[in-house]
C-alpha positions as CSV (number, residue, x, y, z in Angstrom):
1,M,161.4,122.2,94.9
2,P,163.9,119.8,96.8
3,T,162.6,116.6,98.3
4,T,163.6,113.9,100.8
5,G,166.6,112.0,99.5
6,E,167.9,114.6,97.3
7,K,171.4,116.5,97.8
8,P,170.5,120.2,97.1
9,G,173.7,121.6,98.5
10,K,174.4,123.6,101.7
11,G,171.8,126.1,103.2
12,K,168.6,126.2,105.0
13,Y,165.4,124.6,104.1
14,K,162.0,125.2,105.2
15,C,159.2,122.3,105.2
16,K,156.4,123.2,103.0
17,K,153.7,121.7,105.3
18,C,154.8,122.8,108.9
19,G,157.4,125.5,108.3
20,K,160.2,123.7,110.3
21,V,163.5,125.0,109.2
22,I,166.7,122.7,109.0
23,T,170.3,123.3,107.9
24,L,172.4,121.3,105.6
25,D,176.1,121.8,106.3
26,N,177.6,119.9,103.5
27,D,177.0,119.5,99.7
28,S,176.9,115.7,100.2
29,D,174.0,115.9,102.9
30,Q,170.7,114.4,101.9
31,L,167.4,116.1,102.7
32,P,165.6,114.0,105.5
33,P,161.8,113.6,106.0
34,C,160.7,116.7,108.3
35,P,161.5,115.8,111.9
36,V,158.3,117.4,113.0
37,C,155.6,116.3,110.5
38,Q,157.5,113.7,108.2
39,H,156.6,115.8,105.0
40,T,159.1,115.3,102.3
41,E,158.9,118.7,100.3
42,W,161.1,121.6,101.3
43,D,161.7,125.2,100.0
44,K,165.2,126.6,100.1
45,I,165.3,129.8,102.1
46,Q,169.3,130.6,102.0
């Protein structure tokens, strides 16, 4: 499970707590804390 600060690669990630979906456009992008609830664990959905 990717967490805040990791660089898991391009794709869509869903917050494990609130379900907010974000998109990383580059392999070098770091996952942020969730912009809605500040949770730090994500599931890759695409």
